[in-house]
N, C-alpha and C positions, 0 to 999 in steps of 0.2 A: 494089428496096431496095439492091442492090449499087451501082447508079449513084448513088443518093442518098448513101450512106456514102462512096463514092469521091470525089464532088464536095466533100463537107464536109471530109474528111480532107485533101484536096489544097489546100483553101482556107484551112486554119488555118496560122498562122505556125509552130506547134509541130510540124507534121507534113508529110510529103511522100508522095504516092502513087508507089510505085516498081514495082509489079507487080500484075497482075490475072489471074485464071483463070476461064474459063467455057467451056462446050461450044458456045456460039453464036459463029460467025464474025462474024455481023452486029454483035453487041455488042462483040466484041473489036476489030473494025475501027473501030467508032465511037470507042472509047477511043483508038486509035492516031491517028485523024484529029485529035483534040483535044489529044493528048499524045504526040507522035511518039517520045519517048525512053522510053515506058512498055514494060516487058517484059510480054509476054502469053503465056499458056499455056492449053491446052485440058484439061490435067490438073493439078489443084491439088497433088497430091503431087510432081509434077515441079517445080512452082513452089517449094514448100517446100524441096526438095532443092537447087535452084539458087540461090535468093536468100537474102541475109542480112537477115532481117526483124526488126523490133522488136515487131510486133504484126500481127494479121490481123482482118479483118471477115468473118464468115461470113453470107452472105445467100442461101442455097440453099433449095430446097424442104424442108419440115419434116423429112421422113424422113432427110435427109442431115445434119441439124444435129449429132447426137450423134457419128456416125463421124468427121466432119471435126474436131469439137472434141477428140475423143479423140486424133486425130493430133497436134493442137497440144500437148496435155498431154504426150504421149510425147516431144515435142521441147522441152518447157519453154518453149513460145511463148505469150505472152499472147494472148487471143482475145476478141472481141466476137461473140456469136451472136444472130441475130435471134430474135424470139419467134414461136411458142411454143418452149419448149426441145426438145420431142420429140413423138412421136406418142402417148406415154403415159408415165406415171411409171415403169413397168417398163422401158421403152426408155431412159429417161434415167438410171436408177439407176447403171449402170456408169460414167457420166461423173462423177456425184457421188462414187462410191467412188474413182475414179482421182484426182480432185482432193484427196481426203482423204489419199491416199498421196503425191502429188506436186503440191503447190499451185502454181498459176500464176495471175497476175492474170486475171480474167475478168469479163465483164458480159453481161447478156441485154437485148435491145432493148425493154424496157418504158419507152419514152420518155415515157409519161404522167406519170411521176414528175417530169418537168421542165416540165410545163405549169404556168404561173405560178399559176393559180387553184388547182390541186390541191396545189401546194406550200404555199400559204397555208392551205388546209384542213387539211393535215397538221400545220402549225404550231399551229393552233387545237386540234385533237384532242389533240396531244401536251401542250399547256399544261394540260389538265384543266379548262378554263373551263366545259365543259358538265356537269361533275360526272359521276356514274356514268351510263354510257351504257345506254339502255333499248331502243331500237328503230332498225332500219336499213331504208331503202328505197334500192335502187340500180338503174340501168338503163343500157343502151347500145343505141342504135338507129341504123340507116342504111338508106336506100332504095337497095339495091344489087342485089338478086337477085329477079327476077320471071319468070324462065324457067329451064330447066335449065342449070346452069353447066357450062362446059367447062374442062378442065385439071386439074392435080394437086390443086388445092385442094378439088375435089369427089370425089376418090378417097380414101376413108378410110384405105387402106393407106399413103398418102403424106402425108396431111394430119393424120391422127389424129382428124378430126371436122370439123364445120361451123362455124357461127357461134360456138359455145361455145368451141372451142379456137382457131380461126383469128383471130377478132376479139375476142371477149369476154374472152379471157385478159388483155387490158389492164385491164379492170374488176376482175377477180379479183386481179390483182397490186396494184391500188390498195387494195382492201379488206384484203388481207394487210398492206400497208404501213401503213394507217391503224389497223387494229384487231387485228392479230396473227393467230395461227393459227386456222383453222376446225377445230372439233372434229367436227362431223357435218353432213350435208346430206340433204335430201329434194328430188328433182328430177324434172322432166318435160321431155322434148325432143320436137320434132315436125318432120318434114320435109314441106314442101308442094311445093317446086320441085326439090330437090336429089337426091332418091332415097336415096342411101346415107348422106348426112350431114344434120345438123340445120339448119333455118332459123329455128327458134324454141326458146328455152330459158327455163324458169322454175325457180327453186330457192329453197328455204328453208334458212337457215343457223343453226347454233348455234356461236358462237365460244368458244374456251377461256376468254375473259374473262367469259363469261356473257351477252354481247350476242347478241340474236337479230334476225332480219330476213330480207328476201327480195331477190332479184335477178331482173330480167326483161330479156331481150335478143333482138334479131332483126336480121338484115340484109335482111329483107323487109318492113319497115314503111314505108308511104308517107309522103312529105313530109319526110323527113330527108335533105337533099341531101348533107351531110357527116356522118361519125360523131359522135354526140352522147352524151356520157357524163355521168351525174348520180349524186350520192351525197347522200342526205338522212339525217341521224341526229338522234335526239332523246335528250337527256340529262335528268337530274333538274333541271338549272339552265337549260335552254334548248334551242334547235334550231340546226342548221347545214345549209345547202344549198350544195353545190359543183357547178358545171357548168363547161364549157369556157370560158364567157364571164364568170362572176361568182361571188362568194362572198357569201352572206347568212347572218347570224347574229342570233338573238334571245336575249337573256339577261334573266332575271327581275330580276337585280340585278348591280352591277358585279362582275367577277371578274378580278383581276389588272390587266392593262393594258387590258382590254376593258370598255366602258361598258354600262350597262343599256339595254334596248330594242333597236332594230334597228341593226345595223352592216352596211355593204355595201362590197365591194371589187370594182371592175370590172377586166377583163383589162388594158386599157391602163395602169391605175394601177400594176399589178404587174409590168409588162414589164421584163425584163432584157436589155440589148443583147448582140448576138453579132457575131462577126467576119464571118460569112457566113451567109446565110439561104437554105437550099435545102429547101423543103418545110415550113418552120416552124421557129422558133427552138428548140423543144424537141428537135429532132433534133440540132442543132448542140451544144446544151448537154449532151446525153447522150453524144455522141461525144467531146466535149472532156473530159468528166468521166472517161471511160474512158482516154483518152490521158494525162491527168494521173495517174491511178492507175498506169498502166504506167511513166511516168517516175519516179514516187515509189516504185515497187515496193510499193504499198499495196493491200490488198483493197478492192474496191468494194462498195457497199451493195446494188445491184441485180444480184445475182450468180446463179450456177447453183443454189446452195442455196435461195435464196428462190424462184427460178423452179420448182424441183422441188416446192415446197409448192403452187404453183399447179397443176402437173400432177396432184398428188394430189387436189386439190379437183375438177378437171375429171373425172378418172376416177370419182370417187365420185358425181358428178351423173349421169354416163352409167349407172353401175351401178344407182343408185336408179331411174332412169327405166326401165331394162330390167326391174326387178322391180315395176313398178307404183307407184313413188314411195315405197317404204319408206325409213326412215332408215338411212343408211350412216355408220358411224363411221370417221373418217380415222385411220389408224395413225400413231403417233409414229415 
């Protein structure tokens, strides 16, 4: 992810990559081969001390996100930190508090908010076209893990969990973005391949708005070549389905700008052009949005506070599962 963000930032007309820090000589040498004038460091604090930076991207293992971001706050330096925010809500709370005392522009890497179909879905939900929302079904699957995984992602002390925190935090962020705060959860997690972290998660939600529904996720589901995210919601006036590829809506009668019956928007119809595409336009759009916020000195929407709410929901699901699935109320 560090390579991805570096390539995007350096490819945008509004930004230039001037320094990089990593403990890997192989990675740093690769940077230097492609950009000889780049300053490289094995210690990120030495980089922050030596360089005059406008902003930084943090793409380290999860357990390092909060300490590195705290260092940026102390220096008044805008930062973009990859998701998830931390290994738990408790671990991330000091960063939330520090930003409350010393605000700096920040963003968390939930680039799903920039996927064109999910932005259209958000527009429809916010319009109120569905009327009072009644029931939610959501899922995120990928065929990724079918044997014991190696590396920090499968060490709970460094990752904070398995599929629920590492991958499915994208879906939880989308649900918070669409429907607001989650009030309580009942959850179950299961490990088949990973040992100490979860490979399957199922959770039932109650939102503060009164909406209820469930979420199912796994990184060990066959036949999903790429991560596939889906949100289905039913309202008193119709239904909405949002996936990575399309948006489908059915309305009983016309509501505002939307017609009665079926409406459908496919991904190519919603495409927004980008200056450089490395890994998908949503990454470029997300990074560019962060850099615009830095230049304008304006807070971003997808920030540490919203990501902290995701951490709270994740912790509540794990707590519920540990207690046999009892309902856990999420503290305000």
